[in-house]
N, C-alpha and C positions, 0 to 999 in steps of 0.2 A: 469452590474455585476462588483462588486468590485474585482480588481485583486488579493486582499489578501483573498478573500472569500474561505470558505471551502464548496465545492460542494459535496452533498451526493446523491448517487443513491438510491431513496426511492420508495417502492411499497407496503408499509403496512405489509410486512412479518416480522416474528420474527427475521430472520437474518438482514433485513433492519433496524430493531429497534436497533439491537446491533450495526450496523454501525453508526447510528445516535447518539448513546450514546458515542461511541468513538469519533465521530467528535466534540460533544459538549464538552467533557472533553478537547479535544485539543483546541478548541475555548476559553475556560475559561482560559487555560494556556497562550495562545498567544494573546488574545484580538481580534481574527478575527471573523467576522460574518459568519453564516452558511446558506446555501440554500439548502432546500430539493427538489430535482428534480425527479418528477415522469415523466417517459417517456411513453406516451400513443401511443401505436402502433396499428393502425387500421389493420384488416385483411379483404381482399376483398371477401373472400369466406365463412370461418367458423364464422366469427364475430369478435368483438374487443377483444383485450387482456386487460384485466383490472381486478379490484377486483371483487369478487363475485364467485358464483359456476358455473353458466352457462354463455357462451358467449353471448353477446348481438347482436342485429341486426346493421349492418353497413349502413349508420352512425347512431349513437345512441347518441342524445343530453343528454339524461337521464344518460347514462353511463359516459359521460364526466363530469357532474355535480357530480356524485358520487365521481369520481377521485378528482376533485377540492376540494370538502368538505373533503375527506380523507386528502389530503395534508395540507389543512388549519387547520384541527384539529390537525394534528401531529405538525405543527409548533406552534400552540397555547400552546399544552401540553409541548413541549420542552421549550418554553419561561418561562412557569410556574415553570417547574422543574429546570431550570438553570438560576436564576436571573442574569441579567447583560450581558447575551449572546444574541446577536441580531440574531433572527432566521426568515428566509423567506421560503415561499413555492411556488413552480412554476411548472406548467405542460407544458411539451414539447411534440411535436409530432414527430414521426418517428422511425426507428429502434434504439433500446435502446443503443447498442454499438457505433453505428455511432454518435448518438446525444451526448452521453457522451463525446465521443472523441472531438467533435466539441466544446461543451460547456467548455471543459477543458482549452481551449485557453484563456478564460477569468476568470479563477480561480486560486487560489494559491495552492489548494490541492483538489484531488478527492478521496472520501472514498466510498468504495463498500462493501456490504455484500456478502457472499459467494454463496448464492443461494436465490431464491425468488419465487413469484408467479406472475401471470400476465405478464406485459411486460419485466420482468426480468428472466423468466423461463430459467434455464440453463445458465445464464449470466456468471458464473464463473466456468462452468463445460465443459472445452474444449477450442476450438479455440476462442470463444468470449473473454474469460478471457485474453488470450494471446494478442488478438487484442487490448483490452482496455488498457492494461498494457504497450504493446509495442508502441502505437501510440498516447497516451494522451499527451497534451502539458504541463502538470504539473506533479508534483509527485502524485503517485496512492497509496493508502493504501487498502489492502484487509483484512477484519475482518471476521472471522468465529464465530459462536455463542459461542463455548466453548473456544475461544481464548482470550477474552478481559481481560487480566492480567493488573494489576496495579503495580505490583512489578517486580524485576529482572532487569538485565542490558539491555541497548540498544545494539544489536549486528550489526555490519556493515561488510559486505563482502567487501574486499579491495584487488585489483589486480594491482594497479599502474596505471590504465588507467584514462583518464580525467573524464569519467563518474563515476568511482569509487572515485575520489577526490570530485565530486559533492555529492555523496552519503555520504561520510565522514563528510562533513560539515553539511548536513541535520542530520545525526545521532548525532553529537556533540550537535547541537542546541536542539534536542529533549531530549537527556540525561540532559542537563542543565535545561531545563523546568521541567523535572520530579524529579530532585535531584537524578538521577540515575547514576550508573556507566556506563562506555563505554567499550565495548569489541570489539576490532578490530581483525578480523579473515581473515587470508590469507591462503587459501587452494589450493593445486596444487597436481596433480597426479604424483607420483614418476615415473621416466623414466622406471624402471623395478623392478623386485622382489628382485634384489640385493642391492637396495638402502638402506642406513643406515645413520641416522643423524650424526653419528661419523665419516663417511668418509670424508677425506680433502675436495673433491669436494662439498659434501652436506654441510659441515660446512661453506664453502665460499658462497654458494648460501643463506643458512639461514641468515648469517650475512649481506649479500647485501640486502636481502629482508627486514630485520628488520631495517636497516639504511634508506631504502627508506620510510618505514613507519613512522619512527620517524621524517624523514624530512617533510613528509606530515602532521604530527600531530603537528609540532612545533608551527606554528601560532595559531592553535586552542587551544593548551595548554595555550598559553599566554592569549587568549581571554577569555577562560573559565578554570581558574586554579582550580576551586572548583570541577570539574569533574574527578573522578578517572578513570584512562585509564589503561586497560591491552592489551597487544598484543600477539596474538597467531598465529604461523605458522604451519600449520598442513599438513602432507603428506596424503591427502585424497581427494576424489572427492568433489569438491566445494558444489554441491547441498546437498549431504549427510551430509557434515560438518555443513552447515548452518541449515539444518533441525534439526540436533541433538542439535546444539546450541540453537535453538528456544525453547527447552523444558523448559529452565529456564529463557528465556527473555521475556520482555514485548513488544518488537518490534524488528524485523529484517529489516535492510535496504540494498538494493543492487542498483546498478546502472543499467540503462536500458539495458547496454551492456558493455562488457569489453574486456580484451585481455587474452590470455593464458586459464587457466582453466575456466574463467568466460565468454569467448567470446559466444555471442549469448544466454546468460543465460535466456532471457526472450522472446526469439523468437523460442524455440523448447522444447524438453522434459525436460530439466533441469529446465527451468523456470516453467513449469507446475508442476513439483514435488514440487517445493518450495511454489508455491501458494496453491497447493492442499494439502500438507502434513505437512507444518509448523505448530507448535503448539502455535503460537502467531500471531498478525497481521504482515503483510509483506508490507513494503514500497518499491515502485519501483521509483527511483528518476532519473530525467534527467534535463538538462539545458532547460529553456523555450525557 
């Protein structure tokens, strides 16, 4: 597998199709190849998990042929619809979340739909979503059917951590590829109800936060001077602020974990809120 390849979890469902479309558009902008990955999970009691209405008998060679034909046809259709983009299809065996996590070590980006059928049933509805986003070895993008916007800013959650710095670089590059503005959002929960932005201590904190963000952005502004950048520091819960910002965004980017208000963002309830409730695709970024 090409280390720059975009790996897409594919099972033939409508949501998987939206994820494929998002990945193909990303591939056209970046020049990366795409690999559609159907993870074929055998069940030892009820039957195989795959396309179709009724489960098959385990093991069922005909079922696997159906899956291989499905993936081959999807790759053929994608190639025809997106000239210039290299698309491959491949069938893997095993538990979907685990297989995708393992295969992500050889990919540059992993793209998933929010739900599916067959081997991906419930993939992004609960603990499995958190597992894939938290443990994949490359950036993960989660796309829901109603989310595939092509306009609006790229929003990145920034808290000063090393992982947030990685997310910032990913976000700047995507904004440049899309000719989109970049919105850097730093959210924090006020220490108490008496907190006011005009208080001297609050002013000092906001100034320090803005200076830190400006320093982090300095090199990226030199590299991509054409990208308009806005910075917002908001006294709000990070997940709520990012979900709200996603209403007008085409992509929201976060690090795999952070410090302060973003600590454990994708290992608990905050991360689940973002993945399940954001109004645009969500990218979870980490160092390889």
